[in-house]
C-alpha positions as CSV (number, residue, x, y, z in Angstrom):
1,M,93.7,44.1,-27.7
2,S,95.6,44.6,-24.6
3,K,93.6,44.2,-21.4
4,Q,93.5,47.1,-19.1
5,V,93.8,46.1,-15.4
6,R,92.2,48.5,-13.2
7,Q,93.9,48.5,-9.9
8,V,91.6,49.1,-7.0
9,T,93.4,50.4,-4.1
10,Q,91.6,49.3,-1.1
11,A,91.5,51.8,1.7
12,R,92.3,50.6,5.1
13,P,89.4,51.0,7.4
14,A,90.0,54.1,9.7
15,K,90.4,53.2,13.5
16,E,87.2,54.0,15.2
17,T,87.4,56.2,18.1
18,Q,85.1,55.2,20.8
19,A,83.8,57.7,23.2
20,P,84.1,56.7,26.7
21,A,81.1,55.0,28.0
22,G,78.7,56.9,30.0
23,G,79.9,60.2,29.2
24,P,81.8,62.9,31.3
25,L,80.0,61.9,34.4
26,A,81.4,58.3,34.1
27,V,84.9,59.5,33.7
28,A,84.8,61.8,36.6
29,G,83.3,58.9,38.8
30,R,86.1,56.4,37.8
31,A,88.6,59.1,38.5
32,A,87.1,59.7,42.0
33,A,87.1,56.0,42.7
34,R,90.7,55.5,41.7
35,R,91.5,58.4,44.1
36,L,89.5,57.0,47.0
37,R,91.2,53.6,46.4
38,S,94.7,55.5,46.4
39,L,93.7,57.4,49.6
40,R,92.4,54.1,51.3
41,G,95.8,52.4,50.5
42,R,97.6,55.2,52.2
43,A,95.3,55.2,55.3
44,I,95.7,51.2,55.6
45,A,99.6,51.7,55.3
46,L,99.5,54.4,58.0
47,A,97.2,52.3,60.3
48,G,99.4,49.3,59.8
49,G,102.5,51.6,60.8
50,A,100.7,52.6,63.9
51,V,99.9,49.2,64.9
52,V,103.6,48.4,64.5
53,V,104.6,51.4,66.8
54,V,102.0,50.6,69.4
55,G,103.1,47.0,69.5
56,A,106.5,47.7,70.0
57,L,105.7,50.1,72.8
58,V,103.7,47.5,74.5
59,V,106.6,45.1,74.3
60,T,109.0,47.6,75.9
61,V,106.6,48.5,78.7
62,F,106.1,44.8,79.4
63,L,109.9,44.3,79.5
64,L,110.5,47.3,81.8
65,S,107.8,46.4,84.2
66,G,109.7,43.5,85.4
67,H,107.0,40.8,84.8
68,D,109.5,38.2,85.9
69,D,109.1,35.1,87.9
70,R,112.5,35.6,89.6
71,P,112.5,37.1,93.1
72,P,113.7,40.7,93.5
73,V,117.2,41.3,94.3
74,P,117.4,42.4,98.0
75,D,119.1,45.9,98.6
76,T,122.4,44.9,100.1
77,R,122.3,48.2,101.9
78,A,119.3,47.3,104.2
79,R,120.0,46.2,107.6
80,H,118.6,43.2,109.0
81,Y,117.8,43.7,112.7
82,T,117.5,41.1,115.4
83,E,114.7,40.9,118.0
84,T,116.8,42.6,120.4
85,D,116.1,46.4,121.4
86,A,118.3,48.8,123.2
87,C,116.6,51.9,124.4
88,L,118.1,55.2,125.6
89,L,116.4,57.4,128.3
90,T,117.7,61.0,128.2
91,G,116.7,64.5,129.6
92,K,114.6,67.0,128.0
93,D,117.2,67.9,125.2
94,G,117.3,64.2,123.8
95,I,120.2,63.4,121.8
96,T,120.9,66.7,120.1
97,A,124.3,67.4,121.8
98,G,126.6,66.8,124.5
99,T,127.0,63.5,126.5
100,A,123.5,62.1,125.3
101,A,124.7,62.6,121.6
102,E,127.9,60.5,122.3
103,V,126.0,57.9,124.0
104,W,123.5,57.7,121.1
105,Q,126.5,57.4,118.5
106,G,127.9,54.5,120.6
107,M,124.4,52.7,120.5
108,Q,124.5,53.0,116.7
109,D,127.9,51.5,116.7
110,A,126.7,48.5,118.6
111,S,123.7,48.2,116.5
112,R,125.9,47.7,113.4
113,T,127.7,45.1,115.1
114,T,125.0,43.2,117.0
115,H,122.2,44.0,114.5
116,A,120.1,45.1,117.7
117,R,117.4,47.8,117.1
118,V,118.2,51.2,119.0
119,S,115.8,53.9,120.0
120,Y,115.5,56.7,122.5
121,G,113.0,58.6,124.7
122,Q,113.4,61.7,126.6
123,V,111.9,63.0,129.9
124,T,109.8,66.0,129.6
125,G,108.5,68.3,132.2
126,E,110.2,68.3,135.7
127,Q,113.7,66.8,135.4
128,S,113.7,64.7,138.6
129,A,114.1,61.0,139.4
130,G,110.4,60.9,140.3
131,N,109.2,62.2,137.0
132,A,111.8,60.2,135.0
133,R,110.5,57.0,136.6
134,P,107.2,56.8,134.5
135,F,109.2,57.3,131.4
136,L,111.6,54.4,132.4
137,N,108.7,52.2,133.2
138,G,107.3,52.7,129.7
139,M,110.5,51.4,128.3
140,V,110.5,48.3,130.4
141,Q,106.8,47.6,129.3
142,R,107.5,47.8,125.8
143,S,110.0,45.1,126.1
144,C,113.3,46.9,125.8
145,D,116.1,44.3,126.4
146,V,118.9,46.8,127.1
147,V,118.1,50.2,128.9
148,L,120.6,53.0,128.9
149,A,120.1,56.1,131.0
150,V,122.1,59.4,130.7
151,G,121.6,62.3,133.0
152,R,121.5,62.3,136.8
153,P,117.6,62.0,137.3
154,E,117.4,59.3,134.7
155,V,120.5,57.4,136.1
156,T,119.0,57.5,139.5
157,A,115.6,56.3,138.3
158,A,117.4,53.4,136.4
159,S,119.6,52.4,139.3
160,E,116.6,52.0,141.4
161,T,114.6,50.2,138.9
162,A,117.3,47.7,137.8
163,P,117.3,45.4,140.7
164,H,113.4,44.4,139.9
165,Y,114.1,43.5,136.4
166,G,116.9,41.0,136.3
167,K,116.3,40.0,132.7
168,I,116.9,43.4,131.4
169,G,120.5,44.8,131.0
170,F,121.0,48.4,132.3
171,V,123.9,50.8,131.1
172,L,124.2,53.9,133.3
173,V,126.1,56.6,132.0
174,G,127.9,59.0,134.6
175,G,125.9,59.6,137.6
176,G,128.8,59.9,139.8
177,Q,129.9,56.3,139.1
178,S,133.4,55.3,138.7
179,G,132.5,52.7,136.2
180,G,132.5,49.0,136.0
181,H,129.7,46.6,137.0
182,T,127.4,47.3,139.8
183,G,125.3,44.0,139.6
184,G,124.4,41.3,137.4
185,N,122.3,43.2,135.1
186,V,123.9,46.8,135.5
187,T,126.9,48.3,133.9
188,T,128.1,51.9,134.5
189,V,130.2,53.9,132.0
190,R,132.2,56.9,133.0
191,T,131.7,60.2,130.9
192,G,134.8,61.8,129.2
193,D,137.2,60.6,126.7
194,G,136.4,57.3,124.9
195,L,132.7,57.5,125.9
196,R,131.4,56.5,122.7
197,A,133.6,53.3,122.3
198,D,132.8,52.5,125.9
199,V,129.2,52.6,125.3
200,A,129.3,50.7,122.2
201,A,131.2,47.9,124.0
202,A,128.9,48.0,127.0
203,V,125.6,47.6,124.8
204,E,127.4,44.7,122.9
205,R,128.0,42.9,126.0
206,A,124.4,43.4,127.3
207,V,122.9,42.6,124.0
208,R,125.0,39.4,123.8
209,A,124.3,38.4,127.2
210,R,120.6,38.3,126.4
211,G,120.9,36.8,122.8
């Protein structure tokens, strides 16, 4: 008798499908957590970028603010004045026009050469030698080293005052004088052509004589 062999086909076990633990609520929770982590990562990246930008701005402002131990570069256009003052006494119109304007220009020319400070004052009120004298005295009392006078009342007051202040140089413009020196501390300058240059030269001499 022939043996009959029964072949038994063993079926492979089917893959088990496991349901997610916790059910639908757990799935939704994990999805929400993943989204939060993603959003948090983006927020951290944005915050980091903002920190970098702010840091760059701080460095830029620091550099531009000039925090430097080196002394500032002086402005070469600034004029350094000496302690010598030249003061001009004029009539009520000041230095706006005419002879007084030319005298003022000559004083500025002398200031650029000698570095003396220049200023002016005008006589207000009555235009007379008597009224001009208090204004002239004010210039003398505030330590003007050189006093210029333009206009007949002002020149008259200055010529009367000059002998009492030998340390002050007086420059008298016009006033009927022919020009030249009328004393150790008095110089007269004629009006007319070349007035500006003559005033500048007279002021330079007076400043250097008291330098």
